C-alpha positions as a printed NumPy array, in Angstrom:
array([[ -1.88 , 194.304, 125.308],
       [ -3.302, 197.627, 124.294],
       [ -2.752, 200.352, 126.85 ],
       [  0.056, 198.423, 128.476],
       [  2.057, 198.566, 125.328],
       [  1.933, 202.318, 125.263],
       [  3.607, 202.757, 128.779],
       [  7.321, 203.421, 128.787],
       [  7.912, 200.987, 131.601],
       [  6.01 , 198.041, 133.006],
       [  3.94 , 199.006, 135.988],
       [  4.732, 197.276, 139.306],
       [  1.029, 196.125, 139.761],
       [ -1.803, 195.737, 137.256],
       [ -5.226, 195.945, 138.954],
       [ -8.161, 194.496, 137.151],
       [-11.61 , 193.209, 138.099],
       [-12.497, 189.567, 137.817],
       [-13.475, 189.961, 134.189],
       [ -9.788, 189.637, 133.387],
       [ -9.292, 186.618, 135.538],
       [ -7.586, 184.124, 133.244],
       [ -4.245, 182.362, 133.678],
       [ -3.23 , 183.409, 130.189],
       [ -3.64 , 187.054, 130.999],
       [ -1.878, 186.732, 134.401],
       [  1.087, 185.002, 132.759],
       [  1.4  , 187.711, 130.178],
       [  1.539, 190.332, 132.938],
       [  4.168, 188.313, 134.718],
       [  6.18 , 188.08 , 131.57 ],
       [  6.151, 191.851, 131.189],
       [  7.487, 192.253, 134.693],
       [  4.162, 193.362, 136.303],
       [  2.327, 191.703, 139.207],
       [ -1.324, 190.957, 138.369],
       [ -3.881, 191.941, 141.083],
       [ -6.978, 190.136, 139.765],
       [ -9.376, 188.361, 142.019],
       [-10.403, 184.911, 140.848],
       [-13.827, 183.861, 139.622],
       [-16.012, 181.851, 141.975],
       [-15.461, 178.588, 140.103],
       [-11.647, 178.99 , 139.771],
       [ -8.943, 177.955, 142.342],
       [ -7.597, 180.826, 144.395],
       [ -4.521, 182.674, 143.311],
       [ -2.413, 185.291, 145.18 ],
       [ -4.282, 188.662, 144.957],
       [ -3.272, 191.319, 147.451],
       [ -6.562, 192.546, 148.89 ],
       [ -4.979, 195.725, 150.293],
       [ -4.144, 196.891, 146.72 ],
       [ -7.349, 195.762, 145.147],
       [ -9.462, 197.572, 147.792],
       [ -7.707, 200.914, 147.352]])
């Protein structure tokens, strides 16, 4: 996964814009031990996305 592979430890949260909003990408982050913070696209069902993290 590019830059994430270069990190010594999995980050607690990975914040991305909705361009990365895919279930496959979210599942890959969960498997690495990170929590994805990615808002859903308008035509997708809502998933948990902590707004307090995404806004800051």
